[in-house]
Each structure stands twice: as C-alpha cells, then as structure tokens.
N, C-alpha and C positions, 0 to 999 in steps of 0.2 A: 527178675529185672523188669521194673515198670517202664513206661514210655519215656519219662524224663531221664532215667538212667541210660536208656538206649540212645537218646538224643545227645546226652552228655558224652557218651562213648564216641559217637560220630564226630562231635565237635573236637574232642581230644585227638582224633585220628586224622582229621582233615583240615583243621585250622591251626594257625600259629598263636599259641597262648603264651604270653610273656609275664614274667614275675618281676615285681618291684617291691622287694622287701617282703612284707606280709600281705601285699595286695597282688591280685592276679588280674590281668587285662584279657578278657575273653571276648572274641569277636561275636557279633550277632550271627545267628545261623541263617537268617532270612534277609538281612540288609547289610549296609556298609558300616554301621556303627559298632560299638562295643560296650561291654558292661564291666563294672569293677566288682570283683569278688574278694572278700576279706575274711579273716578269722577262720579259715578252713581247718586249722589245726586245733581249734578250740571246740567248745560244745555247741556254739551257736554261729555257724557260718552265715555270712550276709552277702547279699547281691543287690545291685542297683536296678535290676530289671523289674518290670511290672508284676511278673508272676510271683517273685519273692515278696514284693511289697504287699500283695493281696493275700497270699497263703502263709507267709512266714515259715515256709518249709523249703527244703533243698530243691532248687531249680536245676535245669539242665546245665546252666553255666557253672554252678557250684560243683556238680558231678564232674564236669569236664576238667575243672581245676584240680579236683581230687585225683582224677585218673592221671593227669600229667605229673602231679607231685609224686604219686606212687611210682610212676615210670622212671622218675629221676632218682629214686632212692636206691641205695645199694643194699646188698643182703644184710649188712651189719647195722642197718638203720640210719647210716649217715646219708647226707644229701649231696648232690653234685653242685658245685659252685661253678657257674659258667663265666668265663672271662674271655674277652676279645683280645687275641694276641696276633700280631702280624708276623707270620712265618713264611719265609721264602721256601716254597715247595718245588721240588724238581719234577717236571712233567715226565711221566713214564714213557719210555720208548720201547718199541718192539723191533729188534734187529731183523733185517731181511737176510735170508740165506741166498745170497746172490748167485752162487753156482747153480743151485737147484732152480731158482727163478729164471735165470737165463736159459737153462736147458729146456724148461717147460715152454717158455715163450718162443724159442727158435724152432721147436719141434711140434708146436701145438697143432698147426693145420694138418700136417701129415698124420699125426697120431689121432686127431679128431676123426678123420675119415676112416682110419683102420678100426677104431673103437665103435664108431657108428655102424659100420658094415657088420661087425661081429654082433652088435646088438640087434640089428635088423634081421639077421639070419634066424633068430629065434621066432620070428613071425612066419607062420606057415602059409603057403599059397593056397587060397580057397579053390576048390574044384568047381569050375564053371562049365556047364555043358550047354553050349550054344554055338551056332554057326557064326562065321564072320571072322574078322581080324582078332587075334588073341589079345587079351588085355595085357597091360604092362605088369610084370611080376610085382606083387605087393611089397616084398622087401626092397625092390628097386625104387618103387614109388615113395615109400617112407624115407629111404635114404636121400632121395633127390629133394623131397620137400624140406626135410630138416637141414640138409646141407645148404639149400637155397636160403633159408632163414639165417643160417650161420654167416653166409657171405654178405648179407645186408644189401644186396644189389637186386635189380629187377630180374625177372625170370629170363628175359632175353639176354641181358648182359651176363647172366650166370652160366650160359651154355658152354663157355670155354672151360670153366671149372668142372662142369659135368662130363665133358669129353675127356678131360684129364683123369677124372675118377674112373671112367670106363676103361681107359688105357691101362690103369693100374689094377684093374680087376675087382674094384669095389662094387660095381653093378654089371649086370649081364649085357645091357645095351643102353644106348643113350636115348632117353625119351625126348619127345617134343616138349617145348616149354608150356604149351597149353595143357598137356597131360598132367604136369606137376600142379598147375593151378586147379584143374578139375578135381584132383585127389584132395587138395586142401579144402575144397568146397563140399566134400563128402562128409556128412555128419557121422557116418559109421567109422570114420578114422579117429574120432575123439576117444573112445575107450581104449583103443590100441595105443595111442600116444600117452594116455595117462598110465597105462601099464608099463610102458617103456621108461617113463619118468621114475616110477617106483623101482623098476629093475635096475636102473642106472645108479640108484642110491645104495644098493645092497653091498657093494664092496667096502663101504664105510660103516658097516654094522657094529664093528668092534670099537669104533672111534667115537661115535656120537651117542650120548645118553641124555643130554640137555637140549631142549628144543624151544623154538619161539614161533608164534603165529601172528600174522598180520595180513593186510590186504592192500592192494594198490591198483590203479587204473592204467590202462593202455589206450591212448587216443587212437581214433580211426579217421578215415578220410570222409566219413559220412557226416551229414549235418541234419539236425531236426529243426524244422522251421514252424513257427506259429505266429498268429496275430495277437499282439499284446493289446488288450482292450484299454488298459490303464494309460499307455503311452500312444495309442492309436497308430501303431506301425508294426511291420513284420520284423520278428527277431529270429535268431538262429542260435543253435548250440551244437557243439561237436559231440558226436556219439563216442562212447568209450566202453571198454570191457573191464569189468572188475574181477580181479583174480585174488583168491584167498589161498595162502599156502602155509605150510609148516616146514621149517628147515632146522638143521643142526646148527648149534651156535659156535662150533669150533671150525668147521670147514665150509659152512654155508651151503651144504648139500640140501636140495629140496627132496623131502620124503613123500609128500602127498600134496595134491592141489585140487581145489574146487573152484569152478567158475559158474556163477548163477546170475540171477537178476541183480543188476547193479544197485537197485533201490531196496533190496531185501535186507532184513536185519542181519548183522554180521554174526551174531551169536549162534545162529542155526547151522553155520558152516563149521563151527569149532569141533563138535563131537565126531563127525566123519573124518576130519583131518587127523585127530588124535587116534581114532580107532585104526585107520589105515596105517599109521606109523607104528602102532603097537603090534601089528601083525609081524613086523620084521625087525623092530628095534626094541631094546630095553629102555623104557622111559623112566628117567630119574626125576625130571622136573620140566614143566612147560610154563613159559611166560607169555603174557599177552597184555595189550592195553585194555582200558575199561570198556571199549566197544564190545568185547567178548566177555564182559563180566556177568556173573550170575550163577545160580545153582547148577544150571545145565553144564556150564563149562567146568566148574570146579569138580563136579561129580564125574564128568567124563575123564578127567585126568586121574582122579582118585581110583576109578574103576580099574585102571591098569597099573596101579601101584606107584604112580608118580605124585609129585607135589605141585599144585597149581600156584604160580605167582602171577596173579592177574590183578591189575589195578582196580580200585573201587571207585564207584561213582560218589558224588557228594552226598547223596541221600542214603547211602548204604549203612546198615547197622548189623551188628553181630547177633541180633535176636532171632534170626531165621534158623540158627542151628546148623547141624551137619558140617560138611567140609567147608562150606562158604563161611559159616560162623567161626570155625576154628581158624581159618586163614585171616579173617578180619581181626580177631583178637591177637593173632600173631603179628599182624601189621601194626596194631596199636601199641603193643607193649615191647616189640622188638623191631622197630621200624627200620633202623639202619641195616640190620641183618636182612630183613625182607627186601629192602631196596637193592642190596647187593646182588640178590638173585634176580629180582625183577628187571634190573637194567641189562641183563643178558638179552632182553627183547630187542635192543638196538641192533643186534646182529641180523635180524630179519629185515630191517631197513637197509642194512648194508647189502643183503642179498638182492633186494629189488634194485638198489643203486648199481650193483655190479652188472645185473642183467640188462638194465636200460642203457647204461653207458656203452656196453659192448655190442648189444644187438638192437638198440634203438628203443625209444619209449612210445613209438607209434606203430600202427598196423597198416599194411598196404591193402589188405583184403577188404571187400565191401559187403559180402553176405555174412549172416549171423554165424553159420557153421564155420566158414573160412576164418573169421576173426577169432573164434575160440581155438581152432586148430593151430593157427599161426601163433597165438599166445602160448599154447602148450609146446610148440616147437621151440620157442625162445627158452622156455624153462628146461627142456631136454638138452638144448645146446649148452645152457649154463651148467647143468649137472656134468656133462661130459668134460667141459673145460675145468671144472673143479677137480674131477677125477684125474685129469692129466697133470695138474699141478701137484696133487697129492702123490701121484706116482713118483715124481722126482723128489718131493720133500719127505714123504713118509716111506717110500719104497714099496708101496702096495702094487699088486699086479691084478687089475680087474679082469675077470673073465665072465662072459655072459653066455654060459652054456647050460644054465639051469632049465630043466623042463618046465614049461609054463603052459597054462590053459590056452587052447587055440581060439583066441578071441577073433582072429581074422576069419576063421571058418564060420563062427557064429554071426559076425557082424557084416562081412562083405560078401558072404556066399549068396548066390542067386539061385 
C-alpha cells in the first residue's frame, strides 16, 4: 500500500464522503474544501484535485471514494441505497429495581463502615521500636481517613461520626483530628490505598470483563501565580490533580488507578492500568478515547487477550501494521460495529461523575502527598459504595480476608 492509498484509507475512515449519482464529494484532508471524484467504477477515475490533474493517476481522494463504495457493497455485489426516512424511535429505558435501590440507600452508611473496617483489618500494624507515645494503629488511621473523605465534612466536624464508629467497634480508639490529617500527608500511605482499591474490586471478578479508561482532574485549594508579560499583570490558576483510572463498564467498579504529572502524556498511563487489571480480571475488551491511542495502548490490551477499541486521531493510518493496523481497518470497514463497542467508554465518564457528585470534585488537602491520598480515598469510597449496591442488586457477599503482601510493614515501618 503506497502513501496515497494510506491517506485515502484515512479519509474514508475519518471524513464524511457523500455520493451524488456517479459523483463522490470527498472533503479535503488539509482544508475546508472538497473535491469531486467521478467514474470510479470505470477504467479511468477522475478527480478535480491538483494531484490528479498533474499525474492523471489515482489520488488519495479516488482511493477514499473506492474504499467507501466497497464498504457499502453487500456480499452479493449489490450496493446500499441510502434514503432519509423520518422514523419515530422510542428512547430506551432501564428500569430501576426499587426495592434493592432503597435497601442499598437506607443501609449504605452502616454497611460502608462495616466493609471498610473489614478491609482495613487486612493491613498489618508495622512494628515500631521507639520510646514515647504509641502511634495510632494503622488500620484505625486508614479507616478514619477514608471515612472522613466519605463524610465530605471537615476533620473537626467529622469527630462525631468517628466517636460513633468507635462505639460500634470499628476502630480501637478515637484519634485526634490532627492525627487523621497527618496520616493523609504521609506519602507512604499511597501504595497502601492503591492496594485497597484493587482489593475492593475483587468481589466483582466474575461480573466484569469489559473495561474503559479515562482521566479527570480534581481541583485543589492551591493557586499558582505568575506575572504575565503580555498583559503586564499578575495572574493565577488553580492547582489540580489528574487521575487516570480503569473501571468495569457494568458496575463502574475501579480496578486500578494511576496519578502522575498532570501535564504528562496520557498514553504512558494506559499499559500499567491494563496490566494491573489483568492480574485479577479476565479482559475481553478495553475502550478509551484518542488521547490513549497508539501502538503502545493497543499492544497492551492485546498482550492480555483483549480487544482494544480506542479512538483514532485524524492523521492515523493502518499502514503501521500490528494490532493497531488491524483495529484501524476494523474501524474503517465495520465502523458501526466498532462504535458499538467503543461507546462503552462513556461508562468511565459516568464513574467520574458518580464519584464527584457524591464525594465532591475538589480536594481540601494542600500538600502534594495529601492531595494524592485524598483522591485515592475518594476512589476507595466509590468502590465500597458500588459494592454495597451490588450486594442488594446481585446478591454478592464481599469478604476481604485474602492474604495480601504486608505493604504497611514495608512502607510505614521505621
């Protein structure tokens, strides 16, 4: 396949090409105009572009029209006749199982504390040999920090809920509110929270096989200020944390999360998310937008036996070969089928929406480590809420008694 055929393939896949009888209206690949292609079913196709006028050979616009024509042909050689018909379609509805929904909502807070306490018991207390006042038990610290984020109130106003949790036996003692904030600022908490997020997704291993990846930002209370030379005045911009996650498209459970530089390329976060999910789930397919497009992402999904449904950039071609090339040709010749799978990606946007509406789209923390840990706490809260609803709707019984590596001993030990 030469360069003109590749560009024609791209045009056919990314542009709207319209047929008027024997003439095809093909948009320009670089501008806003279009060219007319005719006689493509004959021996001498013609195009109004300068390339064809100069060479009198097939240009990319002719190849694009040929590809579209082939795509519209049936197996018996007949062609599709497209007509515009006004049809009144009924919008699909998804019935709510109200008894299960009501039970989940009315029991959520109590069940959340019980599940969180069970999950935190898997974290072992590190052995610290030093004199002085003993540290707050690590399971209690994690429980308090996550429950505080769930409450969406300040640490001081949260103390009533924490005393109630102590009375119910979920924690061994009631910590001071400053102790909770100090643990949130500890960077060694980050790997423990990430492990708990993964562990909280395991009860849905048999439910989720299709996944979606996306990123979103959480605003902070910090501002970055600079002097704008162009306008001769000081300007400011709010800081934010960028979170990349992968979730199941049926229940919106988050199976892995990555938080890195907010200005870094999105695509580098894709392989570790897929790999972390593949350790615990069977991956059938993964969908993502074009920010994650490229050979790295498609090969990462294919490595674990899944099919990547990732949007293509406007300059993409199938000439690179490999899994990326196969999916590009799949997109071009079976576009409607491709898009049916790709549009499952909207579920990851719903996941972020659920998370932000329930636990807020901003962070109270001010230090870098605390902002990351608070974001991870929001995701862990989201996972536990999802599990609570699936308990009542699917009848699952999540237990967090799996023996796990002692990350607390490795990270928080002194």
